[in-house]
C-alpha positions in Angstrom: 8.0 -31.3 -3.3 9.2 -27.7 -3.8 7.0 -24.9 -5.1 9.9 -22.6 -5.7 10.4 -21.3 -9.2 13.4 -20.3 -11.4 12.9 -17.0 -13.1 15.2 -16.6 -16.1 15.8 -13.2 -17.5 17.2 -13.3 -21.0 19.4 -10.2 -21.8 20.0 -9.2 -25.4 21.9 -6.3 -27.0 20.4 -5.1 -30.3 21.6 -1.9 -32.0 23.3 -0.7 -28.7 20.1 -1.2 -26.7 19.9 -3.7 -23.8 16.7 -5.6 -24.1 15.0 -8.3 -21.9 12.4 -10.9 -22.4 11.2 -10.0 -18.8 12.2 -6.4 -18.0 10.8 -6.7 -14.4 10.1 -9.9 -12.5 8.4 -10.7 -9.2 10.0 -13.4 -7.1 9.2 -15.2 -3.8 11.8 -15.9 -1.2 13.6 -19.2 -2.0 12.9 -18.7 -5.8 16.0 -18.6 -8.1 16.8 -15.7 -10.4 18.8 -16.6 -13.4 20.3 -14.1 -15.9 21.6 -15.2 -19.3 23.0 -13.1 -22.1 21.5 -14.3 -25.4 24.5 -12.8 -27.2 26.6 -15.7 -26.0 29.9 -14.2 -27.3 29.5 -11.3 -24.8 30.6 -11.1 -21.1 28.0 -9.5 -18.8 27.6 -8.4 -15.2 24.7 -7.7 -12.8 25.2 -5.2 -9.9 22.5 -5.0 -7.4 24.4 -3.0 -4.8 24.8 -2.8 -1.1 21.1 -3.3 -0.3 20.9 -6.6 -2.4 18.4 -9.1 -1.0 20.6 -11.8 -2.6 23.8 -13.4 -1.2 26.0 -10.9 -3.0 25.6 -7.5 -4.7 27.8 -8.1 -7.7 27.9 -11.0 -10.2 29.9 -11.5 -13.4 29.5 -14.1 -16.2 32.0 -15.0 -19.0 30.9 -15.7 -22.6 28.2 -18.3 -22.8 27.8 -18.5 -19.0 24.8 -17.5 -16.8 24.3 -16.0 -13.4 22.1 -17.9 -11.0 21.2 -17.0 -7.4 18.6 -18.2 -5.0 16.6 -15.6 -3.1 17.2 -16.1 0.6 14.3 -17.3 2.7 14.5 -14.1 4.8 15.0 -11.6 1.9 13.3 -8.3 2.7 10.4 -7.6 0.4 10.7 -4.7 -1.9 11.6 -3.4 -5.4 15.3 -3.7 -6.2 16.9 -1.7 -9.0 20.0 -3.4 -10.5 22.5 -2.5 -13.1 23.3 -4.7 -16.1 26.5 -4.2 -18.2 27.2 -6.2 -21.3 30.7 -6.2 -22.9 30.9 -7.0 -26.6 34.7 -6.9 -26.8 34.7 -3.2 -27.7 31.7 -1.5 -26.2 30.0 -1.8 -22.8 26.2 -1.5 -23.0 24.3 -0.7 -19.8 20.8 -0.6 -18.4 19.0 -0.5 -15.0 16.0 -2.8 -14.7 14.5 -4.0 -11.4 13.0 -7.0 -9.7 10.5 -7.3 -6.9 10.8 -9.6 -3.9 7.2 -10.4 -2.7 6.1 -10.6 0.9 5.9 -14.0 2.4 2.3 -15.0 3.2 
């Protein structure tokens, strides 16, 4: 039985502000991070960059879709800033939250 968790980050745009139910999360290697835009009619993207501990540094989701990625077993511990962009058909709303990969015991 696996003790690995899925951490879902719900993104919402309200009045031009990008909001989250969990603005910063701490994950263990082999956990899954899932991003979902609560404004289901919007496209969104997550850009972690070149130092991404995940499989890739850039992810995109179409309307109503989610981004889901497993943290690799050997992901380096640390705090990772990432960039979120939400497109409402006219405007692009952005923000730069973070997530923490914890050290393996």
